[in-house]
N, C-alpha and C positions, 0 to 999 in steps of 0.2 A: 504495500498498499505506500507508504512513504518511498519506495523506488520509484513507484509510479507518477509520484508527486515530484519528484524532483526530478526525474527524466522529463517532466510535461514544463517543469519551468527552465529547465537548459534547454530544452529545444524549440523555446520561443523565442523570437527575435527581442520582444522587450525586456527578456532574461536577460539574454546575450548584451545589451546594449546598458542594462545597468550594471553586471557585472565587468563589461568591459571599463563603465566610469569608475565605478567601484577600485578595481585594480589600479586606473591611472590616478587616482586617488590618494588610495594608499603608497603608489611610489612616489610621489610629487610629497608627500608626507616625510614618508624614508628620507629624503631628498634634503627635505627643509632643518630634518632633525641631526642631519649628518651636517650639512651646513653649518647649524648653533652649535654643534659639539666642536667642531674645528676652530669656529671664530673664539671661544671659551679657552681652548690650547693654544691659540696662536696670543690672545690675550695675557695668558698666563706667563708663554716664553717671553715675551714682552717686557711684564713685571720682573721675571726671572734677570734678563738682562739689563735691564736699568738699575737694579740693585747690582749686579754684579762690580758695573760702569761707577756706581759710587763707592761702592769698595776699593777698587782699585787706583779711581783716583786718591782716596784719602791714604790707599798706601804707599802711593806716587809718592804723594806728599811728605809722607813720613820718612820715606827713605832721601828724599833730596833733601830734607830739614837736617837729618843724621849725618849727610854728605859734607854739609856745611858748619858742623858744630864745631869747638875746638876741640884741638886734639888734645892736651894738657891745659894743666891752671898756669903756668907762662902766657901761651895763647889767650886761654881767656882775661888775663890781666890786660896782655896789650891790648887787645878788645876792646875791652872796657874806658880805657885812657885814650883811643884814640874814638872813640864814640860811635864805633861800628856796632857794639853788641847789640 
């Protein structure tokens, strides 16, 4: 009985058109969900990149400051006397 109803639905033209429309709508929905997921992932990666750039910039500035520091007390005293510190 159920098989007969199912065969009649699948056999009719309007049922095939409805099924085709449903499959198309489902494919579009999947595409949009995948696109959203990709956008979220890209946003997270961009945020990670920005954080890494800030971290690297801070580390670079620390290294540059360490390279310019006085090597010993005498050099520190000389800088303080010259006003270059």
